[in-house]
C-alpha positions in Angstrom: -56.5 -30.2 -137.1 -58.1 -30.9 -140.7 -59.2 -34.6 -140.8 -58.6 -35.0 -144.6 -55.2 -33.3 -144.6 -53.9 -35.4 -141.7 -55.0 -38.6 -143.4 -53.3 -37.8 -146.5 -50.2 -36.6 -144.6 -49.9 -39.7 -142.5 -50.2 -42.6 -145.2 -47.6 -45.2 -144.7 -46.7 -48.8 -145.7 -46.3 -51.8 -143.3 -43.3 -54.1 -143.4 -44.7 -56.5 -146.0 -45.6 -53.8 -148.3 -49.4 -53.4 -148.1 -50.8 -50.0 -147.4 -52.7 -49.4 -144.3 -56.0 -47.7 -144.6 -56.2 -44.1 -144.1 -58.8 -44.5 -141.5 -56.6 -47.0 -139.5 -53.6 -44.6 -139.7 -55.8 -41.7 -138.3 -57.0 -43.6 -135.3 -53.6 -44.9 -134.5 -52.0 -41.6 -134.6 -54.8 -39.9 -132.8 -54.4 -42.5 -129.8 -50.7 -41.8 -129.9 -51.4 -38.1 -129.7 -53.8 -38.7 -126.9 -51.1 -40.7 -124.7 -48.2 -38.3 -125.8 -47.3 -35.8 -123.2 -44.3 -34.3 -124.9 -46.2 -33.7 -128.1 -48.4 -31.4 -126.4 -45.2 -29.4 -125.1 -43.6 -29.5 -128.6 -44.2 -25.7 -129.1 -42.5 -24.9 -125.8 -38.7 -24.6 -125.7 -37.0 -26.4 -122.7 -35.1 -23.8 -120.8 -31.4 -24.4 -120.1 -30.5 -25.9 -117.0 -29.3 -22.5 -115.6 -32.6 -20.9 -116.3 -34.5 -23.7 -114.4 -32.7 -22.5 -111.2 -34.6 -19.3 -110.3 -34.6 -17.2 -107.1 -38.2 -17.4 -106.7 -38.0 -21.1 -106.9 -35.7 -21.3 -103.9 -37.5 -18.6 -102.0 -40.9 -20.7 -102.3 -38.7 -23.9 -101.4 -37.5 -22.3 -98.3 -41.0 -21.4 -97.0 -42.4 -24.8 -98.0 -39.3 -26.6 -96.6 -39.8 -25.0 -93.1 -43.6 -25.9 -93.2 -43.0 -29.5 -94.2 -40.2 -29.9 -91.8 -42.6 -29.0 -88.8 -44.9 -31.5 -90.2 -42.4 -34.3 -90.4 -40.9 -33.5 -87.0 -44.4 -33.7 -85.5 -45.0 -37.1 -87.1 -41.3 -38.3 -86.0 -42.1 -37.5 -82.5 -45.6 -38.9 -82.3 -46.0 -42.0 -84.4 -42.7 -42.2 -86.3 -44.4 -43.1 -89.6 -43.7 -40.6 -92.4 -45.6 -40.7 -95.6 -44.0 -39.6 -98.9 -44.6 -35.8 -99.4 -43.3 -35.5 -103.1 -46.8 -35.0 -104.3 -47.7 -32.4 -101.8 -44.4 -30.5 -102.4 -45.0 -30.5 -106.2 -48.6 -29.4 -105.9 -48.0 -26.6 -103.3 -45.0 -25.3 -105.3 -47.3 -25.0 -108.3 -50.1 -23.0 -106.5 -47.4 -20.7 -104.8 -45.6 -19.7 -107.8 -48.6 -19.6 -110.2 -50.4 -17.4 -107.9 -47.4 -15.2 -107.8 -46.8 -15.1 -111.5 -50.6 -14.4 -112.3 -50.3 -11.3 -110.0 -47.1 -10.2 -111.9 -48.6 -10.9 -115.3 -51.5 -8.7 -114.5 -49.1 -6.0 -113.3 -47.2 -6.3 -116.6 -43.9 -7.1 -114.9 -43.6 -10.8 -115.2 -40.1 -11.7 -116.8 -40.0 -15.3 -116.8 -43.0 -17.6 -117.2 -43.4 -20.5 -114.6 -42.3 -23.7 -116.3 -42.9 -27.3 -115.3 -39.1 -27.6 -115.0 -39.1 -24.8 -112.4 -42.0 -26.7 -110.6 -39.8 -29.7 -110.5 -36.9 -27.9 -109.0 -39.1 -26.6 -106.1 -40.5 -30.0 -105.5 -36.9 -31.5 -105.4 -35.6 -28.8 -103.1 -38.7 -29.2 -100.7 -38.4 -32.8 -100.5 -34.7 -32.6 -99.9 -35.2 -30.1 -97.1 -38.0 -31.9 -95.2 -36.3 -35.3 -95.7 -33.4 -34.3 -93.3 -36.1 -34.2 -90.6 -36.4 -38.0 -91.1 -33.0 -39.1 -92.0 -31.5 -36.8 -89.2 -32.9 -39.4 -86.6 -34.7 -36.8 -84.4 -37.3 -39.3 -83.6 -35.0 -42.3 -83.7 -31.3 -42.9 -83.5 -30.2 -39.2 -82.6 -32.7 -38.7 -79.8 -32.0 -42.3 -78.7 -28.7 -41.0 -77.6 -30.0 -38.6 -75.0 -30.3 -39.0 -71.3 -34.1 -39.0 -71.3 -34.2 -42.1 -73.5 -31.3 -43.7 -71.8 -33.1 -43.6 -68.4 -35.7 -45.7 -69.9 -33.5 -48.7 -70.3 -31.7 -50.4 -67.4 -28.7 -51.5 -69.6 -25.8 -49.4 -71.0 -26.8 -46.0 -69.7 -23.3 -45.0 -68.5 -21.9 -41.6 -69.6 -20.0 -43.2 -72.6 -23.2 -44.2 -73.9 -25.2 -41.0 -73.8 -25.0 -37.7 -75.7 -27.6 -35.0 -75.1 -28.9 -32.9 -78.0 -27.1 -29.7 -78.8 -27.8 -27.4 -81.7 -24.0 -27.0 -82.7 -23.1 -30.7 -82.9 -26.4 -31.7 -84.5 -25.8 -29.3 -87.3 -22.2 -30.2 -87.8 -23.2 -33.9 -87.9 -25.8 -33.4 -90.7 -23.6 -31.4 -92.8 -20.8 -34.0 -92.8 -23.2 -37.1 -93.3 -25.9 -35.8 -95.6 -24.3 -35.0 -98.9 -22.4 -38.2 -99.4 -25.3 -40.3 -100.5 -25.9 -37.8 -103.3 -22.6 -38.5 -104.9 -22.7 -42.2 -104.3 -25.4 -42.9 -106.8 -25.5 -40.1 -109.1 -23.5 -41.9 -111.8 -26.1 -44.8 -111.8 -29.1 -42.7 -112.4 -29.0 -43.5 -116.1 -28.9 -47.1 -115.5 -31.8 -47.0 -112.9 -34.1 -44.8 -115.0 -33.4 -45.6 -118.5 -31.7 -48.9 -118.7 -33.6 -50.7 -115.9 -36.7 -48.5 -116.5 -37.5 -48.7 -112.9 -41.0 -47.0 -112.1 -40.4 -45.0 -108.9 -44.2 -44.6 -108.2 -44.1 -41.5 -106.2 -41.8 -39.9 -108.6 -43.8 -40.8 -111.5 -47.1 -39.7 -110.1 -45.6 -36.4 -109.1 -44.4 -35.8 -112.7 -47.8 -36.7 -114.1 -49.4 -34.1 -111.8 -46.8 -31.4 -112.6 -47.2 -32.1 -116.4 -51.0 -31.9 -116.0 -50.9 -28.5 -114.5 -48.6 -27.0 -117.2 -50.1 -28.7 -120.0 -51.4 -25.9 -122.5 -53.8 -28.1 -124.6 -54.0 -31.2 -122.4 -56.8 -33.7 -123.6 -59.8 -32.7 -121.5 -60.8 -36.3 -120.7 -57.5 -37.1 -119.1 -57.4 -33.9 -117.0 -61.0 -34.6 -116.0 -60.1 -38.3 -115.0 -57.2 -37.0 -112.9 -59.2 -34.3 -111.0 -62.2 -36.6 -110.5 -60.0 -39.2 -108.8 -57.9 -36.6 -107.1 -61.0 -35.2 -105.5 -62.3 -38.6 -104.7 -59.0 -39.6 -102.9 -58.7 -36.5 -100.9 -62.5 -36.6 -99.7 -62.0 -40.2 -98.8 -59.0 -39.5 -96.6 -60.9 -36.7 -95.0 -64.0 -39.0 -94.4 -61.5 -41.7 -93.0 -60.2 -39.2 -90.7 -63.3 -39.1 -88.5 -63.1 -42.7 -87.4 -59.4 -42.7 -86.3 -59.9 -41.4 -82.7 -57.6 -43.9 -81.1 -54.9 -46.7 -81.6 -56.0 -49.3 -84.0 -59.2 -47.4 -85.1 -60.6 -46.5 -88.4 -60.8 -48.0 -91.8 -57.1 -48.6 -92.0 -57.6 -51.3 -89.4 -60.6 -52.9 -91.1 -60.2 -56.8 -90.7 -61.3 -57.6 -94.3 -60.5 -61.3 -94.3 -61.3 -61.9 -90.5 -59.6 -61.2 -87.3 -57.1 -64.0 -87.5 -55.9 -62.8 -90.8 -55.8 -59.3 -89.5 -53.5 -60.5 -86.6 -51.2 -61.8 -89.3 -51.5 -58.3 -91.1 -53.5 -59.5 -94.1 -56.2 -57.0 -94.6 -57.3 -54.2 -97.0 -56.6 -50.8 -95.4 -58.6 -48.8 -97.8 -55.4 -46.7 -98.8 -56.0 -44.9 -102.1 -52.3 -44.2 -102.4 -51.3 -47.9 -102.6 -54.3 -48.8 -105.0 -52.8 -46.0 -107.2 -49.3 -47.4 -106.8 -50.5 -50.8 -107.8 -51.9 -49.3 -110.9 -48.5 -47.8 -111.8 -46.2 -50.7 -110.7 -45.9 -53.6 -113.1 -47.9 -56.8 -112.5 -44.7 -58.7 -111.5 -43.9 -56.3 -108.7 -47.3 -56.6 -107.2 -47.5 -60.5 -107.6 -43.9 -60.7 -106.2 -45.0 -58.8 -103.1 -48.0 -60.8 -102.7 -45.9 -63.9 -102.9 -43.6 -62.4 -100.3 -46.6 -61.6 -97.9 -48.0 -65.1 -98.3 -44.6 -66.9 -97.7 -43.8 -64.7 -94.7 -47.0 -63.7 -92.7 -49.1 -66.7 -94.1 -46.6 -69.6 -93.6 -43.2 -68.8 -92.1 -44.1 -66.5 -89.0 -47.1 -68.6 -87.8 -44.9 -71.6 -88.0 -41.9 -69.9 -86.0 -44.5 -68.5 -83.6 -45.5 -72.2 -82.9 -42.0 -73.0 -81.7 -42.2 -70.0 -79.2 -40.5 -71.4 -76.0 -38.0 -73.6 -78.0 -36.6 -71.1 -80.6 -37.0 -68.0 -78.4 -38.3 -67.1 -74.9 -42.1 -67.6 -74.8 -42.5 -64.4 -72.6 -40.6 -62.2 -75.1 -42.5 -59.2 -76.5 -43.5 -59.5 -80.2 -41.5 -56.3 -80.9 -38.2 -57.7 -79.3 -35.6 -58.6 -81.6 -34.8 -61.6 -79.2 -38.2 -63.0 -80.3 -40.2 -63.1 -83.5 -39.4 -59.6 -84.7 -35.6 -60.7 -85.0 -36.6 -63.3 -87.7 -38.6 -60.7 -89.5 -36.1 -58.0 -89.6 -33.0 -60.1 -90.4 -34.4 -62.4 -93.0 -35.8 -59.4 -94.8 -32.3 -57.8 -94.6 -30.7 -61.0 -95.9 -33.1 -61.2 -99.0 -32.6 -57.4 -99.6 -28.7 -57.7 -99.4 -28.7 -60.8 -101.7 -30.8 -59.1 -104.3 -29.0 -55.8 -104.2 -25.6 -57.4 -104.2 -26.3 -59.5 -107.1 -27.7 -56.5 -109.3 -24.7 -54.4 -108.2 -22.2 -56.9 -109.2 -24.0 -57.4 -112.5 -24.1 -53.7 -113.3 -20.6 -53.5 -112.3 -19.6 -56.3 -114.6 -21.5 -54.6 -117.6 -19.6 -51.5 -116.8 -16.2 -53.0 -116.6 -16.9 -55.0 -119.8 -18.2 -51.8 -121.6 -14.9 -50.0 -120.7 -12.7 -53.0 -122.0 -14.7 -53.0 -125.2 -14.6 -49.4 -125.8 -11.0 -48.6 -124.9 -9.2 -51.8 -125.9 -11.2 -53.5 -128.8 -12.9 -50.3 -130.2 -15.8 -52.4 -131.3 -18.6 -50.7 -133.0 -22.0 -50.9 -131.0 -20.2 -52.1 -127.7 -20.3 -49.0 -125.5 -20.0 -48.1 -121.8 -23.5 -48.8 -120.2 -23.4 -45.6 -118.4 -22.5 -43.6 -121.6 -24.7 -41.3 -123.5 -24.9 -43.3 -126.9 -28.3 -44.6 -127.7 -28.8 -48.4 -127.6 -30.5 -50.2 -130.6 -33.5 -50.8 -128.5 -33.9 -46.9 -128.2 -35.2 -47.0 -131.7 -38.4 -48.6 -130.5 -39.0 -46.2 -127.9 -42.1 -44.1 -127.7 -41.8 -40.3 -128.8 -42.1 -39.3 -125.0 -39.4 -41.7 -124.1 -37.2 -40.7 -126.9 -37.3 -36.9 -126.1 -37.0 -37.6 -122.4 -34.0 -39.7 -122.9 -32.4 -37.1 -125.0 -32.8 -34.4 -122.6 -31.7 -36.5 -119.6 -28.5 -37.7 -121.3 -27.6 -34.1 -122.4 -26.7 -32.6 -119.1 -25.3 -35.6 -117.2 -23.2 -35.0 -114.0 -19.5 -35.2 -114.9 -18.0 -38.3 -113.6 -15.1 -36.4 -112.0 -17.6 -34.4 -110.0 -19.2 -37.5 -108.5 -15.8 -39.0 -107.7 -14.2 -35.9 -106.3 -17.3 -35.1 -104.2 -17.6 -38.7 -102.9 -13.9 -38.9 -101.9 -13.8 -35.3 -100.4 -16.8 -35.7 -98.3 -15.6 -39.2 -97.1 -12.3 -37.6 -96.0 -13.9 -34.8 -94.2 -16.4 -36.9 -92.4 -13.8 -39.4 -91.4 -11.8 -36.7 -89.6 -14.8 -34.9 -88.1 -17.1 -37.5 -86.9 -14.7 -39.0 -84.3 -14.5 -35.6 -82.7 -18.4 -35.3 -82.5 -18.6 -39.0 -81.2 -15.4 -40.1 -79.8 -16.7 -43.7 -79.5 -17.1 -43.8 -83.3 -13.5 -44.5 -84.4 -12.2 -43.3 -87.9 -11.8 -47.1 -89.1 -15.4 -47.7 -88.2 -16.4 -45.0 -90.6 -14.2 -46.2 -93.2 -15.8 -49.6 -93.3 -19.2 -47.9 -93.4 -18.2 -45.9 -96.4 -16.7 -49.1 -98.1 -20.1 -50.8 -97.9 -22.4 -47.7 -98.2 -22.6 -47.4 -102.1 -23.7 -51.1 -102.2 -26.5 -50.4 -99.7 -27.4 -47.2 -101.4 -27.8 -49.1 -104.7 -29.9 -51.7 -103.0 -32.2 -49.1 -101.5 -32.5 -47.0 -104.7 -33.1 -50.0 -106.6 -35.9 -51.4 -104.3 -37.3 -48.0 -104.0 -37.8 -47.8 -107.9 -39.6 -51.2 -107.7 -42.1 -50.7 -104.9 -41.8 -47.0 -103.7 -40.7 -48.4 -100.2 -37.4 -46.9 -98.8 -35.8 -49.3 -96.4 -33.2 -46.9 -95.1 -34.1 -47.6 -91.5 -33.4 -51.3 -92.2 -30.0 -50.6 -93.4 -29.4 -48.3 -90.4 -30.3 -51.2 -88.1 -27.7 -53.3 -89.9 -25.2 -50.6 -89.1 -26.2 -50.5 -85.5 -25.7 -54.3 -85.0 -22.3 -54.6 -86.9 -20.6 -51.4 -85.4 -22.0 -52.0 -81.9 -20.9 -55.5 -81.9 -17.4 -54.3 -82.9 -17.2 -51.5 -80.4 -18.8 -53.4 -77.3 -20.6 -51.8 -74.6 -17.5 -51.1 -72.3 -16.1 -48.8 -75.2 -19.4 -46.8 -75.8 -20.6 -49.4 -78.3 -24.3 -48.3 -77.8 -23.5 -44.7 -78.8 -21.3 -45.8 -81.6 -23.8 -48.0 -83.1 -26.4 -45.2 -83.0 -24.0 -42.8 -84.7 -23.1 -45.5 -87.2 -26.9 -45.8 -88.0 -27.0 -42.1 -88.6 -24.2 -42.2 -91.1 -25.6 -45.1 -92.9 -29.3 -43.8 -92.8 -28.4 -40.4 -94.2 -26.3 -41.9 -97.1 -29.1 -44.4 -98.1 -32.0 -42.0 -97.8 -30.3 -39.1 -99.8 -29.4 -41.4 -102.5 -32.9 -43.0 -102.9 -34.5 -39.6 -102.8 -32.2 -38.2 -105.4 -33.1 -40.9 -108.0 -36.7 -40.6 -107.1 -36.5 -36.9 -107.8 -34.4 -37.6 -111.0 -37.4 -39.7 -112.2 -39.7 -36.8 -111.9 -37.1 -34.6 -113.7 -36.8 -37.2 -116.5 -40.6 -37.1 -116.9 -40.9 -33.3 -116.9 -37.7 -32.6 -119.0 -35.9 -31.1 -116.2 -32.2 -31.2 -116.4 -30.2 -33.6 -114.3 -27.8 -30.7 -113.3 -30.5 -28.4 -112.1 -32.2 -31.2 -110.2 -28.8 -32.1 -108.6 -28.1 -28.4 -107.5 -31.6 -28.1 -106.3 -31.1 -31.3 -104.2 -28.0 -29.8 -102.8 -29.4 -26.6 -101.9 -32.4 -28.4 -100.4 -30.2 -30.7 -98.4 -28.2 -27.7 -97.2 -31.3 -26.0 -95.9 -32.4 -29.1 -94.2 -29.3 -29.5 -92.3 -29.9 -26.1 -90.8 -33.8 -26.1 -90.6 -34.2 -29.5 -89.1 -32.2 -29.2 -85.9 -33.5 -25.8 -85.2 -37.2 -27.1 -85.6 -36.3 -30.2 -83.2 -34.3 -27.7 -80.8 -37.8 -25.8 -80.5 -39.6 -29.0 -79.7 -36.9 -30.1 -77.2 -37.0 -26.7 -75.3 -40.7 -26.2 -75.5 -41.9 -29.5 -74.4 -40.0 -30.6 -71.2 -41.6 -34.2 -71.2 -40.4 -34.9 -74.8 -39.6 -38.6 -75.3 -41.5 -39.7 -72.2 -43.9 -42.6 -72.8 -47.5 -41.3 -72.5 -46.6 -37.8 -73.2 -47.7 -35.6 -76.2 -44.5 -36.4 -78.0 -43.2 -39.9 -76.8 -40.8 -40.3 -79.8 -41.5 -44.1 -79.8 -38.7 -45.1 -82.0 -36.0 -43.4 -79.9 -36.2 -46.3 -77.3 -36.6 -48.8 -80.1 -33.3 -47.8 -81.6 -31.6 -47.6 -78.3 -32.6 -51.1 -77.4 -31.5 -52.4 -80.8 -28.0 -50.8 -80.2 -27.9 -52.5 -76.7 -28.6 -55.8 -78.5 -26.0 -55.0 -81.1 -23.2 -54.8 -78.5 -24.2 -58.2 -77.3 -23.5 -59.6 -80.9 -25.5 -61.5 -83.4 -25.3 -64.6 -81.2 -28.0 -62.9 -79.0 -30.5 -63.4 -81.9 -33.0 -66.1 -81.5 -32.1 -69.6 -82.5 -31.8 -70.6 -86.3 -32.3 -67.0 -87.2 -28.8 -66.7 -88.7 -29.2 -70.1 -90.6 -32.4 -68.8 -92.3 -30.7 -65.7 -93.1 -27.9 -67.5 -95.0 -30.7 -69.5 -96.8 -32.7 -66.5 -97.9 -29.5 -64.7 -98.9 -28.4 -67.5 -101.2 -31.9 -68.0 -102.4 -32.2 -64.3 -103.4 -29.0 -64.6 -105.6 -30.1 -68.1 -106.9 -33.5 -66.6 -108.1 -31.9 -63.6 -109.8 -29.5 -65.9 -111.5 -32.3 -67.9 -112.7 -34.2 -65.0 -114.0 -31.0 -64.0 -116.1 -30.5 -67.5 -117.4 -34.3 -67.9 -118.6 -34.2 -64.8 -120.6 -36.6 -61.9 -120.5 -39.7 -63.9 -121.7 -39.6 -66.3 -119.0 -38.3 -64.2 -116.4 -41.6 -62.3 -116.1 -43.1 -65.4 -114.4 -40.5 -65.5 -111.7 -40.9 -63.2 -108.5 -38.2 -60.5 -107.8 -36.5 -61.2 -104.5 -36.2 -57.6 -103.6 -40.1 -57.0 -103.8 -40.8 -60.3 -101.9 -38.6 -59.1 -99.0 -40.6 -55.8 -98.4 -43.6 -57.4 -96.6 -41.5 -59.6 -94.6 -40.8 -57.0 -92.2 -43.5 -54.4 -92.9 -46.6 -56.6 -93.1 -49.1 -57.6 -95.8 -51.6 -55.0 -95.9 -50.3 -52.6 -98.5 -49.7 -55.6 -101.0 -53.6 -56.3 -100.7 -54.0 -52.6 -101.9 -51.4 -52.8 -104.5 -52.8 -56.0 -106.0 -56.3 -54.5 -106.0 -54.8 -51.7 -108.2 -53.2 -54.3 -110.7 -56.5 -56.1 -110.8 -58.4 -52.9 -111.6 -56.1 -52.1 -114.5 -56.0 -55.8 -115.7 -59.8 -55.9 -115.9 -59.9 -52.3 -117.6 -57.3 -53.5 -120.1 -59.3 -56.6 -120.9 -62.3 -54.3 -121.6 -60.7 -51.5 -123.4 -57.0 -51.5 -123.8 -56.6 -48.1 -125.5 -58.5 -46.5 -122.7 -56.7 -48.1 -120.1 -53.3 -47.1 -121.6 -54.5 -43.6 -122.2 -56.2 -42.9 -118.8 -54.7 -45.5 -116.3 -51.8 -43.3 -115.3 -54.1 -40.3 -114.9 -56.4 -42.4 -112.6 -53.4 -43.8 -110.6 -51.9 -40.3 -110.2 -55.2 -38.8 -109.1 -55.4 -41.4 -106.4 -51.9 -41.0 -105.2 -51.9 -37.2 -105.3 -55.4 -36.9 -103.5 -54.3 -39.0 -100.7 -50.9 -37.4 -100.6 -52.3 -33.8 -100.3 -54.8 -34.9 -97.4 -51.4 -35.7 -95.5 -50.9 -31.9 -95.2 -54.1 -30.7 -93.7 -54.4 -33.8 -91.4 -50.8 -33.1 -90.3 -51.9 -29.5 -89.5 -55.0 -30.6 -87.5 -52.7 -32.9 -85.7 -50.3 -30.2 -84.9 -53.3 -28.0 -83.7 -54.2 -30.6 -81.3 -57.5 -31.6 -83.1 -58.5 -35.2 -82.5 -60.9 -37.3 -84.3 -64.4 -37.6 -82.6 -65.0 -41.4 -83.4 -63.0 -44.6 -82.8 -64.2 -47.3 -85.3 -62.7 -50.7 -83.8 -63.5 -54.4 -84.5 -63.8 -57.0 -81.8 -64.6 -60.6 -81.8 -67.9 -61.7 -80.4 -66.4 -62.9 -77.0 -64.5 -59.7 -76.7 -67.6 -57.7 -77.6 -69.8 -59.6 -74.9 -67.0 -58.9 -72.2 -67.1 -55.2 -73.2 -70.8 -55.0 -73.0 -70.9 -56.5 -69.6 -68.1 -54.4 -68.3 -70.0 -51.2 -69.6 -73.4 -52.1 -68.0 -74.3 -50.2 -64.9 
């Protein structure tokens, strides 16, 4: 671009009438162009939503969906910890199709170029497919129904509380419960992404990666930064793997602040992913997480543990819900429900008020919050956000589709599920479906803030409520586990949908093509996941047995929770419910205070939803995220322009590199390749004892 021409063309006046210098305007617009993604894609026409759905996209999605389902199933049945695979899916989708299109281009028969929108459709479909391997409960609630797991418990293992896996009923079950979550929150996508401007860190990182690969004239420095930190993150994950040859080994168990702090889950686990997530998330989110971590693991849990023997039995296992774990789980649930319920009611109130103003008062400017008109604030949006908002609102899912879909699936599943599980009565299902949209909103909202999906937490809530209602004598254990499955599938698919919509928003992918891709991916997953589990179930006869190659640790955990559920909430430790009430009301009060003080002062008050996450999980990831915030804060103080321009690229590189390493590490685990070294840290006394023991 000619510098002199651009300066003349960009001359403007400030609001007070004084003219800016040509040089200032040039620098300002150059900075805007460096930071703007959509200006780079201005010359490329956005395909229609029908053109974004291609046959090759779904063929690649099928192949990758099967691959990722095997990986997730392996992790399900070994550790039960599943990392986000959005980044891996987006990257592999790009390489698969790009290689194919290059071949066709050289052959002269390429009919349709590979676009970032098609790449996003592939990523969405693959994540939806492999997501069923988690939400289907093959390593938790569903396998917890089996006789193999029931034999490991001394209670409630009668015939009414046992159901062995079978390919037929598993596929039917998933088909009737996996789609309802998609319709429960689809109308809230505009509120979550545009009005609330939720981050959805994994979705944002995936979108940045996809955009970078499809950028025709991307600023070289930004691409270089992304590649540099992508490579560093990948190699760092590879290096760490060598030292994880046992439980509690490796850099992920490094007692950064001492062994006592490590026992209370305060340590830096050297996760590049969460450092990157911390750079993307707002400062308030990361500070809220840290406040919640200090309040729970730094103050509350040590104080409650000091009352061991008074509030709960002294010989109780730390993982038992009759002990300290009960406080952790249920207080976190209380805060999440309080925060989510407040925001749900607030959004519902805004919506009803908008309808009233639009249809009765007909006042100009008062519109339905979920409508497609631009608010006055949109005039101040960046160029990228203006373009993205326009495209996102263009192809919204019709309201009637969401309502008809939700009601139809509810009717079908209410009729079908009691035939699969006769212990799960139709009125149990109706109650679940009444509260499911609220919980789906809570999970999607929390996921947008912190990237953590707490679907399993909501599933546990269903276990306790339905199990207590049904009672053990009427198959309450099995009813609780089945209810957990219904709830988890609704909550998981809803948060995954909006996470993917965030990626679609940032890549100008139509919501309609995203929604159809999600439905196709979910359909694939409902068939592929049970088949993959069936292969494991038939191939490994000791599946689910403690100490075996595939112990499925969470299956027995979920079954024991269901057994506790049939005993009712009264079986929880002393004062647990009282504390739950306090924190539930406290979450509502904090949100009300934030709204009352206004936006400027509210930024200094922690968010209850974010505070609740470490209550149950631990504090380690909050250290990583706060470090990411600290890096970005210092960088901004040194050079704000560079931090704004390159911060997202650096963060995405850290998240993507670590995310891609998940794939080869999982393949190595599937192949039976074990790390050669165990790096573990001991106190001086323990080290002396070990040395004495090992001496000949």
